[in-house]
N, C-alpha and C positions, 0 to 999 in steps of 0.2 A: 773353172777359173783357176789360174795358177800365177803366183808371184814369181816372176823371172829374176828380178834383182832389186836390191835395196842399197842405196848409197847414202851415207850420213856424213855430215861435216859439222862439228861443233855442237853435237847433240848430247847433253848430259855428260856422263863419264866416258862415252865411247870415243876411242881414237877414230880417225877417218876409216870408215867401214865400206867394203864392197861385198855384199852378202848375196850369194846365189843359191837358194835352197833347191832341194830336189823336188820332183813332181809328186812324190808320195809323202812319207814321213821324214822329216828333218829334225834331228835332236841336237840341241845346243846345251852342252854341259859346262859347268863351272861352279866355283864356290860361291858363297854368299857375297853380295855387293861387288860382283865382278862385271856386271853389265848384261846379264842374260835377259832380265825383265825389260831393261831399257831398250834392247834390240827390238823386242815385240812392241814396246810402247811407241817406237819410231814408226813401225808399220801402221799401228793404230792411228797415230797422229796424222800421217800423210794421207790416209784414206778416209778419215772421219773429221779431221780438224780438232780432235779431242784427245786428251790424255786421261787415262783411268786413275791417275795418281794426283793430279793437280789441275786447278783451273787457271793457274798463273803461268803464262808461257815463259816468263823470264826464269822460272825454275827449270826449264828445259835446256837452258844455255850452259854449255861447258864452262867450268870455272875459268875466269880470266878472259872469256870471249864475249863479244857483243852480238854475235850473229850465229844462227844455225840454219842448215839446209838439209832437207830430206827428199830424196828422189826415189820413186818406186815405178817399176815397169811390170805390167801384168799381161798375160794372154787370156783374153776372153774367147768364147766359142766362135765369135765372128770378127774379132779385131784385137789389136794390141793397144793398150792404154798406158800412157805415161803421166804420172802425177808428180808435182813438185811443190814443196812447202818451204817458204822462206820466212824467217823472223829476224828483224833487226830493230833494236831499240823501241820495242813496243808495237811495231807495225808487222802485221801478219799478212802474207800474200801467197796465193796459190795459182798454179798453172795446170792446165789439162792439155796434154799433147803440145806443150810449148805456148799455149794461148793463155794470157792472164785472165783470171776469173773475177768478175765484178763483185760477186758475193761468195762468202765462204761456203754457203750451203750448196753451191753449184758443183762441188766435188763429190757430194754424197751420191752413192750408188754407182760411181765409176768403177771402183774396185770393191767388191763386197767382202767383208771380213766378219768373222765371229771370234770373239776373244774371251777366254776364260782365265781369271786370275784367282788367287786364294781369297781375295776380298769379295768375290762373287757369291760366296756362301751367304753373304748378307742378303742376297735375293730371297733366301729362305728364312733366315733367322733375324734379319733386320727389319726396319720400319718400311711403311708403304712407299715413301719417297723413292727408295732405291728400285722398287718394282715398277713404279711409274716411269723412272728413267729407262729401265729395260724396255718397256713398251714403246716409249718415245724413240729411242735410238734405233730399234729394229724396224719400226714402221717408217721412220724418216729415211732410212737407207733405200727403201723400195717404193714408197708411195709419195710422190710429189704433192698430192692433194692433202695428205696428212701433214707433211712438213709445213706447207703453207698455212693450214688451219692452226697448227701448234704455235707457229710464230705469231699469228694474229691473236690467238687466245692469250698467250703470255703477255703481249703488249696491252691488250684490253683489260686483262685482269689487274695488271700493275696500275693502269690509269684509274680503274674503278676503285681499287683499294686506296689510292691517293685521294680520290674524291671523298671516300667514306671517312678518311682520317681528318679531313678538313672541317672547318666550322660551318655548321648548318648546310649540309650538302643539298644541292639543287635537285629536287625530285625529277624534273624534266630531263636534266642531264643524265641522271641515273637511268632513266627510261631508255635513252639513246645507247648507253653502254650495255644495258641488258639485252637489247635486241641484237646487237653485234656479237656480244659474248655468247649468246644462245646459238647463233648461227655457226660460229667457229667451234664451240663446244660440242654441238650436235655431231659434227664430223668426227671429232675425237672419240666420242662415245661409240658411234657406229663402227668405226674402223678398229678400235680396241676390242670391241665385242667380237667382231668377225675373226680378228687375229688370234685372240685368246681361245676361241672355239677350235680353230685350226691347229694351233700348236699343242693344245691339250692332248690330242690323240698321238701326235708325234712324241711328246714328252713321256706319255704313259708307256709307249712302246720302247723308247730308249731306256727308261728306268727299269723296265722288266728285263731287258737284255743284260743290263749291268748288274742288277741286284738279284735277279732270278727268283725272288720271293715276294717281298712286299710290293704293294701297288701304289702308284702315284696318281693323284687327281689334281687337276689345275682348273681354277674357276675365276672368271672375271667378276669383280665386285664393284660395280659402278656406284658412285654416290647418287646419281640420278639414273633410274632404270632405263627410261625411254628417251631417246634423243629429242623427240618432239615435245617432251614435257619440261625441258630445261628452262624455257622462258617463263613458264608459270611457276616453277620451283623458285627461280630467282626473285620473282615478284612476292611470293609467299614468305620468303626468307628475309625480305628487306628490313623489317623491324629488328630482327636479330642482327643483321649485318650492320645496321646503324648503331646498335648498342655495343657491338663488339668491334666496330670500326674495321671490318674486314669481310671479304666474301666467303661465306661459310658453306655454300653449296656449289657443286659443279665438278667436272672431271679432274680438277686439280686436287681432289680428295679421293680419287679412285684407288683401288687396291687390286691385287692379284693374290688369291688364296691358294695355298698348297697343302694337301693332305698326304701323309704316308701311312699306309695300312689304316685308312679312314680316321686318322688322328691328326690334329693340326701339326704340320711339320715344324713350325716355328717354335713350339713349346715342348713337343713330345719326341721328336726325332733325335737320334744320336748324331754326333758330329759326322760320322761316316754316311749316315742316311741323308743328312742335310747337304753334304757335299755332292752325293750322288744325285739328289734332286736338282741342285743347281746345274750340274753337268747335263742332266736330262733336258733342262730348259735350253741350254746352249746347243745341244744336239738337235733339239726340235727346231731351233733357228735354222740349222743347216738344211733340213728338209723343207721348211717353209720357204726359204729363199730359193732353193732349187725349184720348187713348184711354181714360184712367181716369176723367176727370171730365166729358168731353163738350164742353169748350171750351179754347181755347188760353190759356195764362197770359200775363201781361205780360212782355215781353222787354226787358231793360235791357243795353245795350252801352256799356261805358266805354272810350273810346279804342281802339276795335276796329280802326281803320284803320291804325295803326302796324304796320309790318313786313308788310303785305299789299299786293301789287301791285294795279294797277287792275283786272285781270281777276278776281282772287280776290275783290275787293270787290264787283264786279258779280255774281259767282256766289253770294257770300254772301247778298245780298239776294234773289236768285232762289230760294235755298234757304229763306229765311225765309217768303216768300210774302206775299200781300196780306191774309190773314185775321188776322195777328198784329199787335197793337199793340206798337210798338218805340220805346223811348226811347234815344237815342244821343248821347253826348257826343263832342266832338272839338275839337282846336285847329287842325286843318289844312284842313278841308273848306270848299270854296267853295260858296256858295249856288247857283252856276251849274252845278254838276255835273249832267250830262245824265240820270243814272240816278235822281236824287232824285224827280222827278215833281212835278206841280203841287199835289198834295194834301199834300205835306210841310209840316209846321208847324215854324217856326223860332223859337228863343229865343236871346238872348244873356245871358251872366252876367258881371258884373264886380264884384269886391270884395263878393261875396255878394249882389248885387242882381240879380234876374232880371227881364227884360222881353222881351216878344214882339218879334221882329225883323221 
Protein backbone atom coordinates (compact mmCIF):
# COMPACT_ATOMS: atom_id res chain seq x y z
CA UNK A 1 0.00 0.00 0.00
CA UNK A 2 1.36 3.39 -0.95
CA UNK A 3 0.16 6.94 -0.32
CA UNK A 4 0.34 8.69 -3.67
CA UNK A 5 -0.78 12.17 -2.69
CA UNK A 6 -2.24 14.26 0.10
CA UNK A 7 -4.00 17.59 -0.38
CA UNK A 8 -4.95 19.85 2.53
CA UNK A 9 -6.91 23.08 2.71
CA UNK A 10 -7.55 24.93 5.99
CA UNK A 11 -6.05 22.20 8.19
CA UNK A 12 -4.40 23.57 11.36
CA UNK A 13 -1.27 25.61 10.59
CA UNK A 14 -0.73 24.19 7.12
CA UNK A 15 -0.81 26.37 4.04
CA UNK A 16 -2.57 24.69 1.10
CA UNK A 17 -0.54 21.50 0.68
CA UNK A 18 0.00 19.06 -2.18
CA UNK A 19 2.23 16.32 -0.80
CA UNK A 20 3.52 13.48 -2.99
CA UNK A 21 5.76 11.18 -0.94
CA UNK A 22 8.15 8.64 -2.43
CA UNK A 23 7.51 4.90 -2.49
CA UNK A 24 10.08 4.17 0.21
CA UNK A 25 11.39 6.51 2.90
CA UNK A 26 10.22 10.13 2.81
CA UNK A 27 11.76 12.53 5.34
CA UNK A 28 10.04 15.79 6.33
CA UNK A 29 12.45 18.16 8.05
CA UNK A 30 11.71 21.37 9.90
CA UNK A 31 11.97 23.20 13.19
CA UNK A 32 9.56 22.89 16.07
CA UNK A 33 5.97 24.09 15.50
CA UNK A 34 6.42 24.39 11.73
CA UNK A 35 3.81 21.80 10.71
CA UNK A 36 5.70 18.48 10.46
CA UNK A 37 3.44 16.61 12.87
CA UNK A 38 0.35 18.31 11.44
CA UNK A 39 1.13 16.89 8.01
CA UNK A 40 1.11 13.34 9.40
CA UNK A 41 -1.95 14.18 11.50
CA UNK A 42 -3.80 15.08 8.30
CA UNK A 43 -3.00 11.65 6.85
CA UNK A 44 -4.17 10.00 10.06
CA UNK A 45 -7.42 11.98 10.12
CA UNK A 46 -8.47 11.31 6.54
CA UNK A 47 -7.74 7.57 6.88
CA UNK A 48 -9.16 6.94 10.38
CA UNK A 49 -11.39 9.99 11.14
CA UNK A 50 -9.27 10.53 14.26
CA UNK A 51 -6.54 12.89 15.42
CA UNK A 52 -3.93 11.64 17.88
CA UNK A 53 -3.83 15.09 19.53
CA UNK A 54 -7.46 16.12 20.04
CA UNK A 55 -11.02 14.83 20.08
CA UNK A 56 -12.37 18.25 19.04
CA UNK A 57 -12.45 18.69 15.29
CA UNK A 58 -12.74 22.47 15.58
CA UNK A 59 -9.17 22.40 16.89
CA UNK A 60 -8.10 21.16 13.45
CA UNK A 61 -9.35 24.24 11.60
CA UNK A 62 -6.83 26.84 10.47
CA UNK A 63 -7.08 30.05 12.49
CA UNK A 64 -9.62 32.36 10.89
CA UNK A 65 -11.18 29.62 8.76
CA UNK A 66 -14.52 27.82 9.15
CA UNK A 67 -13.76 24.76 7.05
CA UNK A 68 -11.04 22.25 6.32
CA UNK A 69 -10.66 19.60 3.66
CA UNK A 70 -8.17 16.73 3.39
CA UNK A 71 -7.88 14.44 0.36
CA UNK A 72 -5.72 11.33 0.11
CA UNK A 73 -5.07 9.03 -2.82
CA UNK A 74 -3.42 5.66 -2.28
CA UNK A 75 -2.48 2.68 -4.42
CA UNK A 76 -3.47 -0.71 -3.05
CA UNK A 77 -2.30 -3.96 -4.59
CA UNK A 78 -5.53 -4.30 -6.58
CA UNK A 79 -6.92 -0.78 -6.95
CA UNK A 80 -6.55 2.94 -6.29
CA UNK A 81 -8.47 4.49 -3.39
CA UNK A 82 -9.43 8.14 -2.88
CA UNK A 83 -10.57 9.43 0.51
CA UNK A 84 -11.90 12.89 1.28
CA UNK A 85 -12.65 14.46 4.66
CA UNK A 86 -14.59 17.71 5.04
CA UNK A 87 -15.43 19.62 8.21
CA UNK A 88 -17.59 22.74 8.32
CA UNK A 89 -19.10 24.31 11.45
CA UNK A 90 -19.24 21.08 13.43
CA UNK A 91 -20.34 18.81 10.58
CA UNK A 92 -17.93 16.07 9.50
CA UNK A 93 -18.37 14.27 6.17
CA UNK A 94 -16.31 11.66 4.33
CA UNK A 95 -16.21 10.39 0.76
CA UNK A 96 -14.68 7.22 -0.68
CA UNK A 97 -13.87 7.41 -4.39
CA UNK A 98 -16.20 10.41 -4.61
CA UNK A 99 -19.14 8.64 -2.95
CA UNK A 100 -20.46 10.18 0.33
CA UNK A 101 -20.38 7.75 3.26
CA UNK A 102 -23.34 7.40 5.62
CA UNK A 103 -21.15 6.47 8.57
CA UNK A 104 -17.70 7.69 9.54
CA UNK A 105 -16.71 4.09 10.32
CA UNK A 106 -17.16 3.23 6.61
CA UNK A 107 -13.77 4.76 5.81
CA UNK A 108 -11.83 2.47 8.16
CA UNK A 109 -9.67 -0.06 6.38
CA UNK A 110 -9.75 1.75 3.02
CA UNK A 111 -6.17 3.00 3.49
CA UNK A 112 -4.28 1.25 6.25
CA UNK A 113 -1.83 3.34 8.29
CA UNK A 114 0.38 2.80 11.32
CA UNK A 115 1.32 5.96 13.18
CA UNK A 116 4.00 6.45 15.83
CA UNK A 117 4.31 9.70 17.78
CA UNK A 118 6.33 10.59 20.89
CA UNK A 119 3.12 10.25 22.91
CA UNK A 120 2.97 6.55 22.02
CA UNK A 121 5.57 5.83 24.68
CA UNK A 122 2.52 6.00 26.95
CA UNK A 123 1.59 2.62 25.47
CA UNK A 124 4.35 1.32 27.73
CA UNK A 125 4.50 3.70 30.68
CA UNK A 126 0.93 5.01 30.72
CA UNK A 127 -2.35 3.60 31.99
CA UNK A 128 -4.42 0.72 30.64
CA UNK A 129 -6.85 3.01 28.76
CA UNK A 130 -4.17 3.89 26.19
CA UNK A 131 -3.37 0.24 25.56
CA UNK A 132 -7.07 -0.54 25.11
CA UNK A 133 -7.27 2.27 22.53
CA UNK A 134 -4.33 0.66 20.76
CA UNK A 135 -6.17 -2.67 20.61
CA UNK A 136 -9.40 -1.03 19.48
CA UNK A 137 -7.85 1.11 16.74
CA UNK A 138 -5.81 -1.67 15.17
CA UNK A 139 -8.58 -4.26 15.24
CA UNK A 140 -11.20 -1.79 14.00
CA UNK A 141 -9.13 -1.04 10.87
CA UNK A 142 -9.08 -4.68 9.81
CA UNK A 143 -12.03 -6.48 11.45
CA UNK A 144 -15.59 -5.25 10.70
CA UNK A 145 -16.97 -7.71 13.26
CA UNK A 146 -14.77 -6.19 15.95
CA UNK A 147 -15.72 -2.63 15.04
CA UNK A 148 -19.44 -3.50 15.15
CA UNK A 149 -19.09 -5.27 18.51
CA UNK A 150 -17.03 -2.37 19.93
CA UNK A 151 -19.66 0.19 18.93
CA UNK A 152 -22.42 -1.95 20.45
CA UNK A 153 -20.46 -2.59 23.63
CA UNK A 154 -19.74 1.10 24.21
CA UNK A 155 -23.38 2.05 23.72
CA UNK A 156 -24.66 -0.76 25.96
CA UNK A 157 -22.08 0.01 28.64
CA UNK A 158 -23.13 3.65 28.68
CA UNK A 159 -26.81 2.69 28.99
CA UNK A 160 -26.11 0.15 31.73
CA UNK A 161 -24.08 2.67 33.72
CA UNK A 162 -26.85 5.27 33.38
CA UNK A 163 -29.29 2.71 34.76
CA UNK A 164 -26.96 1.89 37.66
CA UNK A 165 -26.70 5.59 38.53
CA UNK A 166 -30.47 5.95 38.66
CA UNK A 167 -32.79 5.48 41.64
CA UNK A 168 -33.63 1.81 42.39
CA UNK A 169 -32.51 0.26 39.06
CA UNK A 170 -34.93 -2.30 37.63
CA UNK A 171 -33.33 -5.81 37.91
CA UNK A 172 -35.22 -7.05 34.84
CA UNK A 173 -33.84 -4.20 32.75
CA UNK A 174 -30.34 -4.95 34.03
CA UNK A 175 -30.83 -8.54 32.91
CA UNK A 176 -31.59 -7.31 29.38
CA UNK A 177 -28.47 -5.12 29.28
CA UNK A 178 -26.34 -7.94 30.69
CA UNK A 179 -27.30 -10.40 27.96
CA UNK A 180 -26.52 -7.94 25.18
CA UNK A 181 -23.37 -6.61 26.87
CA UNK A 182 -22.06 -10.16 27.29
CA UNK A 183 -22.66 -10.95 23.62
CA UNK A 184 -20.78 -7.88 22.35
CA UNK A 185 -18.09 -8.16 25.02
CA UNK A 186 -17.39 -11.80 24.16
CA UNK A 187 -16.41 -10.74 20.62
CA UNK A 188 -14.00 -8.12 22.02
CA UNK A 189 -12.34 -10.59 24.39
CA UNK A 190 -11.98 -13.26 21.72
CA UNK A 191 -10.55 -10.97 19.03
CA UNK A 192 -8.28 -9.09 21.44
CA UNK A 193 -6.87 -12.38 22.68
CA UNK A 194 -6.11 -13.64 19.17
CA UNK A 195 -4.66 -10.28 18.10
CA UNK A 196 -2.41 -10.02 21.16
CA UNK A 197 -1.09 -13.54 20.67
CA UNK A 198 -0.25 -12.80 17.04
CA UNK A 199 1.44 -9.44 17.56
CA UNK A 200 3.44 -10.72 20.56
CA UNK A 201 5.71 -12.72 18.28
CA UNK A 202 6.08 -9.88 15.78
CA UNK A 203 6.84 -7.38 18.57
CA UNK A 204 9.41 -9.66 20.18
CA UNK A 205 11.19 -10.07 16.85
CA UNK A 206 11.14 -6.33 16.10
CA UNK A 207 12.44 -5.46 19.57
CA UNK A 208 15.28 -7.98 19.24
CA UNK A 209 16.28 -6.48 15.89
CA UNK A 210 16.37 -2.91 17.26
CA UNK A 211 17.81 -3.53 20.73
CA UNK A 212 19.98 -6.58 19.96
CA UNK A 213 20.01 -7.59 23.63
CA UNK A 214 17.03 -7.36 25.96
CA UNK A 215 13.91 -9.39 25.25
CA UNK A 216 10.34 -8.07 25.00
CA UNK A 217 7.25 -10.00 26.10
CA UNK A 218 3.66 -8.93 25.38
CA UNK A 219 0.64 -10.49 27.07
CA UNK A 220 -3.09 -9.78 26.96
CA UNK A 221 -4.57 -9.32 30.44
CA UNK A 222 -8.36 -9.68 30.13
CA UNK A 223 -10.59 -8.60 33.00
CA UNK A 224 -12.67 -11.70 32.25
CA UNK A 225 -10.58 -14.65 31.08
CA UNK A 226 -13.10 -16.56 28.96
CA UNK A 227 -15.61 -14.90 26.62
CA UNK A 228 -18.30 -17.41 27.55
CA UNK A 229 -17.98 -16.48 31.25
CA UNK A 230 -18.80 -12.79 30.81
CA UNK A 231 -22.56 -13.14 31.40
CA UNK A 232 -22.01 -15.03 34.68
CA UNK A 233 -19.33 -12.56 35.80
CA UNK A 234 -21.67 -9.61 35.20
CA UNK A 235 -24.36 -11.35 37.28
CA UNK A 236 -21.92 -12.10 40.10
CA UNK A 237 -20.67 -8.51 40.14
CA UNK A 238 -24.13 -6.95 40.21
CA UNK A 239 -24.17 -6.19 43.95
CA UNK A 240 -20.81 -4.44 43.61
CA UNK A 241 -22.00 -2.58 40.50
CA UNK A 242 -25.12 -1.35 42.31
CA UNK A 243 -23.04 -0.14 45.24
CA UNK A 244 -20.45 1.61 43.05
CA UNK A 245 -23.05 2.69 40.47
CA UNK A 246 -20.92 1.55 37.55
CA UNK A 247 -20.05 -1.63 35.64
CA UNK A 248 -16.96 -3.01 37.34
CA UNK A 249 -16.24 -6.08 35.19
CA UNK A 250 -15.77 -6.59 31.47
CA UNK A 251 -13.41 -5.85 28.56
CA UNK A 252 -13.58 -2.11 29.24
CA UNK A 253 -11.12 -2.95 32.04
CA UNK A 254 -8.69 -5.05 29.98
CA UNK A 255 -4.97 -4.35 29.74
CA UNK A 256 -1.92 -5.33 27.71
CA UNK A 257 1.18 -6.09 29.76
CA UNK A 258 4.74 -5.57 28.49
CA UNK A 259 7.97 -6.87 30.00
CA UNK A 260 11.55 -5.97 29.03
CA UNK A 261 14.20 -8.45 30.18
CA UNK A 262 11.41 -10.11 32.22
CA UNK A 263 10.74 -6.97 34.25
CA UNK A 264 7.62 -4.79 33.93
CA UNK A 265 8.46 -2.22 31.24
CA UNK A 266 6.15 0.38 32.77
CA UNK A 267 8.16 0.70 35.98
CA UNK A 268 11.63 -0.73 35.34
CA UNK A 269 12.52 0.03 31.71
CA UNK A 270 14.62 3.07 30.78
CA UNK A 271 13.20 5.78 28.50
CA UNK A 272 15.10 4.30 25.57
CA UNK A 273 13.80 0.82 26.34
CA UNK A 274 10.23 2.10 26.70
CA UNK A 275 10.42 3.91 23.36
CA UNK A 276 11.90 0.83 21.70
CA UNK A 277 9.10 -1.32 23.14
CA UNK A 278 6.46 1.10 21.83
CA UNK A 279 8.13 1.08 18.41
CA UNK A 280 8.19 -2.71 18.47
CA UNK A 281 4.42 -2.74 18.99
CA UNK A 282 3.97 -0.43 16.01
CA UNK A 283 6.24 -2.56 13.83
CA UNK A 284 4.24 -5.59 14.96
CA UNK A 285 1.16 -3.84 13.57
CA UNK A 286 2.87 -3.64 10.18
CA UNK A 287 3.39 -7.38 10.04
CA UNK A 288 -0.05 -8.20 11.45
CA UNK A 289 -1.84 -6.01 8.91
CA UNK A 290 0.31 -7.45 6.10
CA UNK A 291 -0.70 -10.97 7.20
CA UNK A 292 -4.38 -10.00 7.31
CA UNK A 293 -4.80 -7.90 4.15
CA UNK A 294 -1.87 -8.99 1.99
CA UNK A 295 0.08 -5.72 1.89
CA UNK A 296 1.94 -3.43 4.25
CA UNK A 297 0.22 -0.30 5.56
CA UNK A 298 1.75 3.17 5.31
CA UNK A 299 4.06 3.76 8.28
CA UNK A 300 4.31 7.26 9.78
CA UNK A 301 7.05 8.06 12.30
CA UNK A 302 6.88 11.41 14.08
CA UNK A 303 10.16 12.47 15.73
CA UNK A 304 11.18 8.86 16.15
CA UNK A 305 14.92 9.58 16.34
CA UNK A 306 14.88 11.35 19.71
CA UNK A 307 16.24 9.23 22.58
CA UNK A 308 17.46 6.50 20.20
CA UNK A 309 21.20 6.07 19.71
CA UNK A 310 22.68 5.75 16.21
CA UNK A 311 22.83 1.95 16.36
CA UNK A 312 19.16 1.61 17.33
CA UNK A 313 18.18 4.00 14.54
CA UNK A 314 20.00 1.84 11.99
CA UNK A 315 18.47 -1.30 13.41
CA UNK A 316 15.01 0.32 13.38
CA UNK A 317 15.15 0.87 9.64
CA UNK A 318 16.54 -2.60 9.15
CA UNK A 319 13.46 -3.91 10.97
CA UNK A 320 11.14 -1.79 8.82
CA UNK A 321 12.55 -3.16 5.58
CA UNK A 322 12.35 -1.87 2.03
CA UNK A 323 8.78 -2.92 1.20
CA UNK A 324 7.20 -0.41 3.59
CA UNK A 325 6.40 3.16 2.60
CA UNK A 326 7.59 5.26 5.55
CA UNK A 327 6.90 8.96 6.21
CA UNK A 328 9.22 10.34 8.88
CA UNK A 329 9.47 13.78 10.48
CA UNK A 330 12.56 15.09 12.21
CA UNK A 331 14.27 18.23 13.43
CA UNK A 332 17.73 16.74 13.81
CA UNK A 333 18.53 14.50 10.86
CA UNK A 334 21.13 15.56 8.31
CA UNK A 335 20.48 14.68 4.65
CA UNK A 336 24.00 13.21 4.58
CA UNK A 337 23.21 10.38 7.03
CA UNK A 338 24.73 7.30 5.40
CA UNK A 339 21.81 4.96 6.12
CA UNK A 340 19.24 7.13 4.32
CA UNK A 341 20.06 5.82 0.84
CA UNK A 342 19.81 7.54 -2.54
CA UNK A 343 16.09 6.73 -2.96
CA UNK A 344 15.08 8.78 0.09
CA UNK A 345 12.73 11.65 -0.79
CA UNK A 346 13.28 14.83 1.23
CA UNK A 347 10.89 17.67 2.08
CA UNK A 348 11.24 20.79 4.19
CA UNK A 349 8.41 22.54 5.99
CA UNK A 350 8.47 26.06 7.44
CA UNK A 351 5.49 28.02 8.80
CA UNK A 352 3.17 25.44 7.31
CA UNK A 353 4.61 25.68 3.80
CA UNK A 354 5.86 22.38 2.39
CA UNK A 355 8.44 22.10 -0.38
CA UNK A 356 10.61 19.38 -1.80
CA UNK A 357 14.23 19.66 -0.66
